[in-house]
C-alpha positions, 0 to 999 in steps of 0.5 A, spaced: 557 279 751 565 278 747 569 284 749 576 284 747 580 289 751 586 292 747 591 296 751 596 300 748 601 306 750 599 313 747 606 314 743 605 307 740 597 308 737 599 315 734 606 312 731 601 305 728 596 311 726 601 315 722 606 309 719 600 305 718 593 307 719 590 301 716 591 296 722 588 301 727 583 305 725 576 301 724 579 298 732 578 305 734 572 306 731 568 301 734 572 303 741 569 304 747 572 306 753 573 305 760 578 310 762 579 317 758 573 317 753 576 324 751 582 321 748 578 316 745 574 322 742 581 325 738 584 319 737 578 317 732 577 324 728 584 323 726 584 326 719 587 322 713 588 321 706 591 316 700 597 318 702 597 315 710 597 309 707 604 310 703 607 305 708 601 299 706 603 301 698 609 302 698 610 294 702 605 290 697 608 291 692 614 289 694 610 282 697 605 281 690 613 280 687 615 276 692 607 272 691 608 272 684 615 268 683 613 263 689 605 263 684 610 262 679 614 257 681 608 252 683 605 253 676 611 251 673 609 244 676 602 243 678 596 247 675 595 246 684 598 251 688 604 248 693 605 253 697 599 256 702 603 263 704 602 268 698 594 266 698 595 269 706 599 273 703 594 276 697 588 275 702 591 279 708 594 285 703 587 285 700 583 287 706 587 291 708 586 294 702 579 293 702 578 297 710 583 302 707 577 304 700 572 304 708 576 308 710 577 313 706 569 314 704 567 313 712 564 306 711 563 301 716 567 294 714 564 287 714 566 281 713 560 280 707 561 286 704 569 284 703 565 276 700 562 280 696 567 285 693 572 278 692 566 275 688 566 280 682 573 275 681 572 269 683 567 265 685 563 263 691 567 256 690 573 259 690 572 265 695 570 259 700 577 255 699 582 261 699 579 264 705 579 258 709 587 257 707 588 264 709 585 263 716 589 256 717 595 260 715 593 266 720 591 260 725 598 256 724 594 251 723 595 245 717 589 244 710 590 239 705 585 244 700 587 245 694 587 251 692 587 253 683 593 257 681 589 260 676 585 262 683 591 265 686 593 269 680 585 272 679 586 274 687 593 278 685 592 280 680 585 284 683 590 285 689 595 289 683 588 293 680 587 295 686 592 298 688 593 302 682 586 306 683 588 307 690 594 310 687 590 315 682 
């Protein structure tokens, strides 16, 4: 099969769990150990709650404002996004929120479930365009997909709503 080998210090992993658990806990849940299985089990047993994601929530609030400003600039002159970075950022943050919801409820994350979650607010076509823009940006590739500003606004609004829900 396909394997991804990750090497990290215990100090680094514990720091990431403390400040950004959404970045590592799902990887730990799926991890197989080559050495020191007791340590992996100890790390998997880390207890989390909504407060564990304070850094992510605070960062996301700040980034929402930045993305809204960029989208508003594009909106002044077009129906389509000129700047593609906001869609990368919004999708990345939505993935983070979706993952957090799953971590808090001990559910398994899947791209299919993530897609279905977003299909509550955007169409299949909008999802495909937005997700392809996200992947292109993530991978450093150029992409000429035209995404309506309306789609970006729907995703940004959904991000804000879900963030508020997480904060409750």
